[in-house]
PyMOL Python script that loads the backbone (N, CA, C, O; Angstrom):
from pymol import cmd

cmd.read_pdbstr("""\
ATOM      1  N   UNK A   1      -0.043   5.424   8.396  1.00  0.00           N
ATOM      2  CA  UNK A   1       1.190   5.413   7.643  1.00  0.00           C
ATOM      3  C   UNK A   1       0.848   5.423   6.166  1.00  0.00           C
ATOM      4  O   UNK A   1      -0.127   4.797   5.749  1.00  0.00           O
ATOM      5  N   UNK A   2       1.616   6.105   5.393  1.00  0.00           N
ATOM      6  CA  UNK A   2       1.369   6.175   3.960  1.00  0.00           C
ATOM      7  C   UNK A   2       2.519   5.574   3.175  1.00  0.00           C
ATOM      8  O   UNK A   2       3.581   6.182   3.040  1.00  0.00           O
ATOM      9  N   UNK A   3       2.301   4.391   2.664  1.00  0.00           N
ATOM     10  CA  UNK A   3       3.255   3.714   1.795  1.00  0.00           C
ATOM     11  C   UNK A   3       2.498   2.620   1.060  1.00  0.00           C
ATOM     12  O   UNK A   3       1.452   2.161   1.520  1.00  0.00           O
ATOM     13  N   UNK A   4       3.026   2.206  -0.078  1.00  0.00           N
ATOM     14  CA  UNK A   4       2.400   1.103  -0.813  1.00  0.00           C
ATOM     15  C   UNK A   4       3.390  -0.054  -0.880  1.00  0.00           C
ATOM     16  O   UNK A   4       4.605   0.141  -0.855  1.00  0.00           O
ATOM     17  N   UNK A   5       2.845  -1.251  -0.966  1.00  0.00           N
ATOM     18  CA  UNK A   5       3.689  -2.445  -1.018  1.00  0.00           C
ATOM     19  C   UNK A   5       3.354  -3.220  -2.287  1.00  0.00           C
ATOM     20  O   UNK A   5       2.262  -3.773  -2.422  1.00  0.00           O
ATOM     21  N   UNK A   6       4.290  -3.252  -3.197  1.00  0.00           N
ATOM     22  CA  UNK A   6       4.152  -4.072  -4.395  1.00  0.00           C
ATOM     23  C   UNK A   6       3.200  -3.530  -5.438  1.00  0.00           C
ATOM     24  O   UNK A   6       2.506  -2.536  -5.224  1.00  0.00           O
ATOM     25  N   UNK A   7       3.185  -4.221  -6.594  1.00  0.00           N
ATOM     26  CA  UNK A   7       2.338  -3.817  -7.710  1.00  0.00           C
ATOM     27  C   UNK A   7       0.854  -4.015  -7.402  1.00  0.00           C
ATOM     28  O   UNK A   7       0.014  -3.354  -8.013  1.00  0.00           O
ATOM     29  N   UNK A   8       0.513  -4.898  -6.478  1.00  0.00           N
ATOM     30  CA  UNK A   8      -0.882  -5.137  -6.133  1.00  0.00           C
ATOM     31  C   UNK A   8      -1.552  -3.936  -5.487  1.00  0.00           C
ATOM     32  O   UNK A   8      -2.777  -3.901  -5.366  1.00  0.00           O
ATOM     33  N   UNK A   9      -0.770  -2.958  -5.073  1.00  0.00           N
ATOM     34  CA  UNK A   9      -1.311  -1.761  -4.439  1.00  0.00           C
ATOM     35  C   UNK A   9      -1.079  -0.508  -5.269  1.00  0.00           C
ATOM     36  O   UNK A   9      -1.199   0.608  -4.765  1.00  0.00           O
ATOM     37  N   UNK A  10      -0.745  -0.694  -6.547  1.00  0.00           N
ATOM     38  CA  UNK A  10      -0.551   0.424  -7.465  1.00  0.00           C
ATOM     39  C   UNK A  10      -1.340   0.151  -8.733  1.00  0.00           C
ATOM     40  O   UNK A  10      -1.285  -0.950  -9.281  1.00  0.00           O
ATOM     41  N   UNK A  11      -2.070   1.146  -9.197  1.00  0.00           N
ATOM     42  CA  UNK A  11      -2.867   1.010 -10.410  1.00  0.00           C
ATOM     43  C   UNK A  11      -2.467   2.107 -11.380  1.00  0.00           C
ATOM     44  O   UNK A  11      -2.160   3.226 -10.969  1.00  0.00           O
ATOM     45  N   UNK A  12      -2.470   1.782 -12.680  1.00  0.00           N
ATOM     46  CA  UNK A  12      -2.177   2.752 -13.730  1.00  0.00           C
ATOM     47  C   UNK A  12      -1.077   2.248 -14.640  1.00  0.00           C
ATOM     48  O   UNK A  12      -0.337   1.326 -14.294  1.00  0.00           O
ATOM     49  N   UNK A  13      -0.978   2.864 -15.808  1.00  0.00           N
ATOM     50  CA  UNK A  13       0.016   2.453 -16.814  1.00  0.00           C
ATOM     51  C   UNK A  13       1.444   2.643 -16.330  1.00  0.00           C
ATOM     52  O   UNK A  13       2.328   1.870 -16.698  1.00  0.00           O
ATOM     53  N   UNK A  14       1.679   3.650 -15.520  1.00  0.00           N
ATOM     54  CA  UNK A  14       3.029   3.951 -15.047  1.00  0.00           C
ATOM     55  C   UNK A  14       3.261   3.507 -13.606  1.00  0.00           C
ATOM     56  O   UNK A  14       4.127   4.049 -12.920  1.00  0.00           O
ATOM     57  N   UNK A  15       2.500   2.535 -13.153  1.00  0.00           N
ATOM     58  CA  UNK A  15       2.626   2.064 -11.766  1.00  0.00           C
ATOM     59  C   UNK A  15       4.012   1.480 -11.528  1.00  0.00           C
ATOM     60  O   UNK A  15       4.542   0.746 -12.362  1.00  0.00           O
ATOM     61  N   UNK A  16       4.580   1.810 -10.399  1.00  0.00           N
ATOM     62  CA  UNK A  16       5.891   1.306  -9.996  1.00  0.00           C
ATOM     63  C   UNK A  16       5.826   0.872  -8.541  1.00  0.00           C
ATOM     64  O   UNK A  16       4.969   1.323  -7.781  1.00  0.00           O
ATOM     65  N   UNK A  17       6.732   0.002  -8.172  1.00  0.00           N
ATOM     66  CA  UNK A  17       6.820  -0.422  -6.777  1.00  0.00           C
ATOM     67  C   UNK A  17       7.483   0.690  -5.978  1.00  0.00           C
ATOM     68  O   UNK A  17       8.481   1.269  -6.408  1.00  0.00           O
ATOM     69  N   UNK A  18       6.922   0.980  -4.818  1.00  0.00           N
ATOM     70  CA  UNK A  18       7.486   1.978  -3.922  1.00  0.00           C
ATOM     71  C   UNK A  18       8.886   1.506  -3.514  1.00  0.00           C
ATOM     72  O   UNK A  18       9.039   0.360  -3.092  1.00  0.00           O
ATOM     73  N   UNK A  19       9.917   2.364  -3.629  1.00  0.00           N
ATOM     74  CA  UNK A  19      11.276   1.941  -3.268  1.00  0.00           C
ATOM     75  C   UNK A  19      11.422   1.553  -1.795  1.00  0.00           C
ATOM     76  O   UNK A  19      12.387   0.881  -1.430  1.00  0.00           O
ATOM     77  N   UNK A  20      10.489   1.962  -0.955  1.00  0.00           N
ATOM     78  CA  UNK A  20      10.556   1.614   0.464  1.00  0.00           C
ATOM     79  C   UNK A  20       9.792   0.343   0.806  1.00  0.00           C
ATOM     80  O   UNK A  20       9.715  -0.028   1.977  1.00  0.00           O
ATOM     81  N   UNK A  21       9.227  -0.330  -0.185  1.00  0.00           N
ATOM     82  CA  UNK A  21       8.396  -1.514   0.067  1.00  0.00           C
ATOM     83  C   UNK A  21       9.098  -2.569   0.905  1.00  0.00           C
ATOM     84  O   UNK A  21       8.556  -3.023   1.913  1.00  0.00           O
ATOM     85  N   UNK A  22      10.288  -2.960   0.502  1.00  0.00           N
ATOM     86  CA  UNK A  22      11.018  -4.007   1.229  1.00  0.00           C
ATOM     87  C   UNK A  22      11.316  -3.581   2.665  1.00  0.00           C
ATOM     88  O   UNK A  22      11.137  -4.359   3.602  1.00  0.00           O
ATOM     89  N   UNK A  23      11.770  -2.348   2.824  1.00  0.00           N
ATOM     90  CA  UNK A  23      12.086  -1.836   4.159  1.00  0.00           C
ATOM     91  C   UNK A  23      10.851  -1.829   5.048  1.00  0.00           C
ATOM     92  O   UNK A  23      10.909  -2.255   6.202  1.00  0.00           O
ATOM     93  N   UNK A  24       9.735  -1.346   4.510  1.00  0.00           N
ATOM     94  CA  UNK A  24       8.507  -1.273   5.304  1.00  0.00           C
ATOM     95  C   UNK A  24       7.999  -2.661   5.666  1.00  0.00           C
ATOM     96  O   UNK A  24       7.544  -2.874   6.790  1.00  0.00           O
ATOM     97  N   UNK A  25       8.067  -3.605   4.738  1.00  0.00           N
ATOM     98  CA  UNK A  25       7.644  -4.980   5.048  1.00  0.00           C
ATOM     99  C   UNK A  25       8.494  -5.572   6.165  1.00  0.00           C
ATOM    100  O   UNK A  25       7.970  -6.247   7.051  1.00  0.00           O
ATOM    101  N   UNK A  26       9.799  -5.327   6.131  1.00  0.00           N
ATOM    102  CA  UNK A  26      10.691  -5.836   7.172  1.00  0.00           C
ATOM    103  C   UNK A  26      10.379  -5.210   8.527  1.00  0.00           C
ATOM    104  O   UNK A  26      10.386  -5.902   9.546  1.00  0.00           O
ATOM    105  N   UNK A  27      10.105  -3.909   8.548  1.00  0.00           N
ATOM    106  CA  UNK A  27       9.770  -3.239   9.810  1.00  0.00           C
ATOM    107  C   UNK A  27       8.450  -3.759  10.383  1.00  0.00           C
ATOM    108  O   UNK A  27       8.340  -3.982  11.589  1.00  0.00           O
ATOM    109  N   UNK A  28       7.461  -3.948   9.529  1.00  0.00           N
ATOM    110  CA  UNK A  28       6.178  -4.475   9.994  1.00  0.00           C
ATOM    111  C   UNK A  28       6.349  -5.871  10.587  1.00  0.00           C
ATOM    112  O   UNK A  28       5.798  -6.186  11.641  1.00  0.00           O
ATOM    113  N   UNK A  29       7.119  -6.695   9.892  1.00  0.00           N
ATOM    114  CA  UNK A  29       7.347  -8.068  10.356  1.00  0.00           C
ATOM    115  C   UNK A  29       8.133  -8.071  11.670  1.00  0.00           C
ATOM    116  O   UNK A  29       7.796  -8.811  12.595  1.00  0.00           O
ATOM    117  N   UNK A  30       9.170  -7.253  11.751  1.00  0.00           N
ATOM    118  CA  UNK A  30      10.016  -7.190  12.945  1.00  0.00           C
ATOM    119  C   UNK A  30       9.207  -6.804  14.180  1.00  0.00           C
ATOM    120  O   UNK A  30       9.422  -7.348  15.262  1.00  0.00           O
ATOM    121  N   UNK A  31       8.285  -5.872  14.017  1.00  0.00           N
ATOM    122  CA  UNK A  31       7.484  -5.382  15.150  1.00  0.00           C
ATOM    123  C   UNK A  31       6.150  -6.105  15.291  1.00  0.00           C
ATOM    124  O   UNK A  31       5.303  -5.701  16.087  1.00  0.00           O
ATOM    125  N   UNK A  32       5.961  -7.180  14.514  1.00  0.00           N
ATOM    126  CA  UNK A  32       4.747  -8.005  14.578  1.00  0.00           C
ATOM    127  C   UNK A  32       3.480  -7.177  14.349  1.00  0.00           C
ATOM    128  O   UNK A  32       2.484  -7.321  15.058  1.00  0.00           O
ATOM    129  N   UNK A  33       3.549  -6.310  13.340  1.00  0.00           N
ATOM    130  CA  UNK A  33       2.406  -5.476  12.992  1.00  0.00           C
ATOM    131  C   UNK A  33       1.722  -6.040  11.750  1.00  0.00           C
ATOM    132  O   UNK A  33       2.381  -6.477  10.807  1.00  0.00           O
ATOM    133  N   UNK A  34       0.406  -6.024  11.766  1.00  0.00           N
ATOM    134  CA  UNK A  34      -0.381  -6.525  10.641  1.00  0.00           C
ATOM    135  C   UNK A  34      -1.224  -5.372  10.113  1.00  0.00           C
ATOM    136  O   UNK A  34      -1.835  -4.623  10.875  1.00  0.00           O
ATOM    137  N   UNK A  35      -1.241  -5.254   8.805  1.00  0.00           N
ATOM    138  CA  UNK A  35      -2.110  -4.280   8.157  1.00  0.00           C
ATOM    139  C   UNK A  35      -3.483  -4.921   8.022  1.00  0.00           C
ATOM    140  O   UNK A  35      -3.616  -5.957   7.371  1.00  0.00           O
ATOM    141  N   UNK A  36      -4.495  -4.329   8.619  1.00  0.00           N
ATOM    142  CA  UNK A  36      -5.830  -4.923   8.530  1.00  0.00           C
ATOM    143  C   UNK A  36      -6.261  -4.956   7.073  1.00  0.00           C
ATOM    144  O   UNK A  36      -6.179  -3.938   6.387  1.00  0.00           O
ATOM    145  N   UNK A  37      -6.718  -6.104   6.587  1.00  0.00           N
ATOM    146  CA  UNK A  37      -7.072  -6.228   5.170  1.00  0.00           C
ATOM    147  C   UNK A  37      -8.342  -5.461   4.833  1.00  0.00           C
ATOM    148  O   UNK A  37      -9.246  -5.318   5.657  1.00  0.00           O
ATOM    149  N   UNK A  38      -8.385  -4.972   3.603  1.00  0.00           N
ATOM    150  CA  UNK A  38      -9.569  -4.300   3.092  1.00  0.00           C
ATOM    151  C   UNK A  38     -10.505  -5.356   2.515  1.00  0.00           C
ATOM    152  O   UNK A  38     -10.042  -6.362   1.976  1.00  0.00           O
ATOM    153  N   UNK A  39     -11.798  -5.143   2.619  1.00  0.00           N
ATOM    154  CA  UNK A  39     -12.755  -6.074   2.032  1.00  0.00           C
ATOM    155  C   UNK A  39     -12.590  -6.093   0.515  1.00  0.00           C
ATOM    156  O   UNK A  39     -12.604  -7.154  -0.108  1.00  0.00           O
ATOM    157  N   UNK A  40     -12.435  -4.922  -0.063  1.00  0.00           N
ATOM    158  CA  UNK A  40     -12.218  -4.802  -1.499  1.00  0.00           C
ATOM    159  C   UNK A  40     -10.960  -3.973  -1.707  1.00  0.00           C
ATOM    160  O   UNK A  40     -10.882  -2.838  -1.237  1.00  0.00           O
ATOM    161  N   UNK A  41      -9.983  -4.524  -2.402  1.00  0.00           N
ATOM    162  CA  UNK A  41      -8.736  -3.809  -2.638  1.00  0.00           C
ATOM    163  C   UNK A  41      -8.998  -2.642  -3.589  1.00  0.00           C
ATOM    164  O   UNK A  41      -9.381  -2.836  -4.743  1.00  0.00           O
ATOM    165  N   UNK A  42      -8.784  -1.435  -3.084  1.00  0.00           N
ATOM    166  CA  UNK A  42      -9.008  -0.248  -3.894  1.00  0.00           C
ATOM    167  C   UNK A  42      -8.030   0.837  -3.481  1.00  0.00           C
ATOM    168  O   UNK A  42      -7.532   0.824  -2.355  1.00  0.00           O
ATOM    169  N   UNK A  43      -7.750   1.766  -4.367  1.00  0.00           N
ATOM    170  CA  UNK A  43      -6.799   2.828  -4.034  1.00  0.00           C
ATOM    171  C   UNK A  43      -7.376   3.815  -3.026  1.00  0.00           C
ATOM    172  O   UNK A  43      -8.586   4.030  -2.962  1.00  0.00           O
ATOM    173  N   UNK A  44      -6.483   4.405  -2.246  1.00  0.00           N
ATOM    174  CA  UNK A  44      -6.886   5.444  -1.303  1.00  0.00           C
ATOM    175  C   UNK A  44      -6.311   6.800  -1.721  1.00  0.00           C
ATOM    176  O   UNK A  44      -6.568   7.808  -1.063  1.00  0.00           O
ATOM    177  N   UNK A  45      -5.538   6.830  -2.804  1.00  0.00           N
ATOM    178  CA  UNK A  45      -4.966   8.056  -3.354  1.00  0.00           C
ATOM    179  C   UNK A  45      -4.948   7.945  -4.870  1.00  0.00           C
ATOM    180  O   UNK A  45      -4.738   6.855  -5.402  1.00  0.00           O
ATOM    181  N   UNK A  46      -5.162   9.043  -5.571  1.00  0.00           N
ATOM    182  CA  UNK A  46      -4.981   9.073  -7.025  1.00  0.00           C
ATOM    183  C   UNK A  46      -4.542  10.462  -7.443  1.00  0.00           C
ATOM    184  O   UNK A  46      -4.761  11.436  -6.722  1.00  0.00           O
ATOM    185  N   UNK A  47      -3.917  10.553  -8.618  1.00  0.00           N
ATOM    186  CA  UNK A  47      -3.334  11.817  -9.063  1.00  0.00           C
ATOM    187  C   UNK A  47      -4.277  12.660  -9.922  1.00  0.00           C
ATOM    188  O   UNK A  47      -3.844  13.664 -10.488  1.00  0.00           O
ATOM    189  N   UNK A  48      -5.525  12.292 -10.033  1.00  0.00           N
ATOM    190  CA  UNK A  48      -6.555  13.039 -10.751  1.00  0.00           C
ATOM    191  C   UNK A  48      -6.197  13.270 -12.223  1.00  0.00           C
ATOM    192  O   UNK A  48      -6.598  14.282 -12.797  1.00  0.00           O
ATOM    193  N   UNK A  49      -5.470  12.376 -12.824  1.00  0.00           N
ATOM    194  CA  UNK A  49      -5.175  12.451 -14.256  1.00  0.00           C
ATOM    195  C   UNK A  49      -5.926  11.333 -14.957  1.00  0.00           C
ATOM    196  O   UNK A  49      -6.464  10.440 -14.302  1.00  0.00           O
ATOM    197  N   UNK A  50      -5.967  11.373 -16.256  1.00  0.00           N
ATOM    198  CA  UNK A  50      -6.705  10.373 -17.019  1.00  0.00           C
ATOM    199  C   UNK A  50      -5.789   9.614 -17.965  1.00  0.00           C
ATOM    200  O   UNK A  50      -4.656  10.014 -18.229  1.00  0.00           O
ATOM    201  N   UNK A  51      -6.313   8.518 -18.459  1.00  0.00           N
ATOM    202  CA  UNK A  51      -5.656   7.640 -19.442  1.00  0.00           C
ATOM    203  C   UNK A  51      -4.272   7.206 -18.986  1.00  0.00           C
ATOM    204  O   UNK A  51      -4.109   6.757 -17.851  1.00  0.00           O
ATOM    205  N   UNK A  52      -3.269   7.333 -19.859  1.00  0.00           N
ATOM    206  CA  UNK A  52      -1.922   6.827 -19.553  1.00  0.00           C
ATOM    207  C   UNK A  52      -1.246   7.567 -18.405  1.00  0.00           C
ATOM    208  O   UNK A  52      -0.309   7.035 -17.809  1.00  0.00           O
ATOM    209  N   UNK A  53      -1.688   8.765 -18.081  1.00  0.00           N
ATOM    210  CA  UNK A  53      -1.071   9.549 -17.013  1.00  0.00           C
ATOM    211  C   UNK A  53      -1.691   9.264 -15.647  1.00  0.00           C
ATOM    212  O   UNK A  53      -1.218   9.777 -14.633  1.00  0.00           O
ATOM    213  N   UNK A  54      -2.743   8.453 -15.613  1.00  0.00           N
ATOM    214  CA  UNK A  54      -3.395   8.197 -14.321  1.00  0.00           C
ATOM    215  C   UNK A  54      -2.547   7.273 -13.454  1.00  0.00           C
ATOM    216  O   UNK A  54      -1.856   6.383 -13.949  1.00  0.00           O
ATOM    217  N   UNK A  55      -2.617   7.505 -12.178  1.00  0.00           N
ATOM    218  CA  UNK A  55      -1.893   6.692 -11.211  1.00  0.00           C
ATOM    219  C   UNK A  55      -2.700   6.681  -9.917  1.00  0.00           C
ATOM    220  O   UNK A  55      -3.194   7.718  -9.474  1.00  0.00           O
ATOM    221  N   UNK A  56      -2.829   5.518  -9.323  1.00  0.00           N
ATOM    222  CA  UNK A  56      -3.540   5.385  -8.055  1.00  0.00           C
ATOM    223  C   UNK A  56      -2.789   4.392  -7.189  1.00  0.00           C
ATOM    224  O   UNK A  56      -2.156   3.463  -7.691  1.00  0.00           O
ATOM    225  N   UNK A  57      -2.866   4.601  -5.883  1.00  0.00           N
ATOM    226  CA  UNK A  57      -2.183   3.712  -4.941  1.00  0.00           C
ATOM    227  C   UNK A  57      -2.988   3.559  -3.671  1.00  0.00           C
ATOM    228  O   UNK A  57      -3.779   4.427  -3.303  1.00  0.00           O
ATOM    229  N   UNK A  58      -2.773   2.452  -3.016  1.00  0.00           N
ATOM    230  CA  UNK A  58      -3.302   2.278  -1.664  1.00  0.00           C
ATOM    231  C   UNK A  58      -2.209   2.738  -0.725  1.00  0.00           C
ATOM    232  O   UNK A  58      -1.158   2.103  -0.637  1.00  0.00           O
ATOM    233  N   UNK A  59      -2.442   3.833  -0.022  1.00  0.00           N
ATOM    234  CA  UNK A  59      -1.433   4.387   0.872  1.00  0.00           C
ATOM    235  C   UNK A  59      -1.835   4.295   2.337  1.00  0.00           C
ATOM    236  O   UNK A  59      -0.982   4.065   3.196  1.00  0.00           O
ATOM    237  N   UNK A  60      -3.097   4.468   2.633  1.00  0.00           N
ATOM    238  CA  UNK A  60      -3.533   4.500   4.025  1.00  0.00           C
ATOM    239  C   UNK A  60      -3.515   3.111   4.645  1.00  0.00           C
ATOM    240  O   UNK A  60      -3.888   2.126   4.008  1.00  0.00           O
ATOM    241  N   UNK A  61      -3.083   3.050   5.874  1.00  0.00           N
ATOM    242  CA  UNK A  61      -2.948   1.785   6.587  1.00  0.00           C
ATOM    243  C   UNK A  61      -3.546   1.893   7.983  1.00  0.00           C
ATOM    244  O   UNK A  61      -3.557   2.965   8.589  1.00  0.00           O
ATOM    245  N   UNK A  62      -4.037   0.780   8.476  1.00  0.00           N
ATOM    246  CA  UNK A  62      -4.452   0.677   9.870  1.00  0.00           C
ATOM    247  C   UNK A  62      -3.727  -0.537  10.425  1.00  0.00           C
ATOM    248  O   UNK A  62      -4.087  -1.677  10.133  1.00  0.00           O
ATOM    249  N   UNK A  63      -2.704  -0.283  11.227  1.00  0.00           N
ATOM    250  CA  UNK A  63      -1.846  -1.360  11.731  1.00  0.00           C
ATOM    251  C   UNK A  63      -2.283  -1.789  13.125  1.00  0.00           C
ATOM    252  O   UNK A  63      -2.738  -0.981  13.934  1.00  0.00           O
ATOM    253  N   UNK A  64      -2.131  -3.095  13.382  1.00  0.00           N
ATOM    254  CA  UNK A  64      -2.465  -3.642  14.679  1.00  0.00           C
ATOM    255  C   UNK A  64      -1.433  -4.722  15.026  1.00  0.00           C
ATOM    256  O   UNK A  64      -0.931  -5.407  14.135  1.00  0.00           O
ATOM    257  N   UNK A  65      -1.118  -4.874  16.302  1.00  0.00           N
ATOM    258  CA  UNK A  65      -0.169  -5.907  16.729  1.00  0.00           C
ATOM    259  C   UNK A  65      -0.757  -7.287  16.464  1.00  0.00           C
ATOM    260  O   UNK A  65      -1.936  -7.532  16.722  1.00  0.00           O
ATOM    261  N   UNK A  66       0.068  -8.176  15.950  1.00  0.00           N
ATOM    262  CA  UNK A  66      -0.388  -9.526  15.583  1.00  0.00           C
ATOM    263  C   UNK A  66      -1.074 -10.276  16.735  1.00  0.00           C
ATOM    264  O   UNK A  66      -2.105 -10.906  16.499  1.00  0.00           O
ATOM    265  N   UNK A  67      -0.550 -10.239  17.967  1.00  0.00           N
ATOM    266  CA  UNK A  67      -1.223 -10.985  19.050  1.00  0.00           C
ATOM    267  C   UNK A  67      -2.647 -10.507  19.319  1.00  0.00           C
ATOM    268  O   UNK A  67      -3.453 -11.282  19.834  1.00  0.00           O
ATOM    269  N   UNK A  68      -2.982  -9.273  18.994  1.00  0.00           N
ATOM    270  CA  UNK A  68      -4.315  -8.757  19.230  1.00  0.00           C
ATOM    271  C   UNK A  68      -5.345  -9.286  18.231  1.00  0.00           C
ATOM    272  O   UNK A  68      -6.549  -9.254  18.489  1.00  0.00           O
ATOM    273  N   UNK A  69      -4.864  -9.766  17.105  1.00  0.00           N
ATOM    274  CA  UNK A  69      -5.777 -10.304  16.091  1.00  0.00           C
ATOM    275  C   UNK A  69      -6.243 -11.636  16.550  1.00  0.00           C
ATOM    276  O   UNK A  69      -7.024 -12.289  15.859  1.00  0.00           O
TER     277      UNK A  69
END
""", "prot")
cmd.dss("prot")
cmd.show_as("cartoon", "prot")
cmd.util.cbc("prot")
cmd.orient("prot")
């Protein structure tokens, strides 16, 4: 799934919260899905621009049912 949740998953001067963040968090919680944590928080997508125009986000997810953890 490709979506970002909150400012902690967006990097750059123009970083914004994904408008679907709240909806996606509610769906994950409702279905008891957990996003496996990354060892080091880093972006999985970037727009290949520099300076103030750069933007990066963590979009890729690996979800697993909570009881399996």
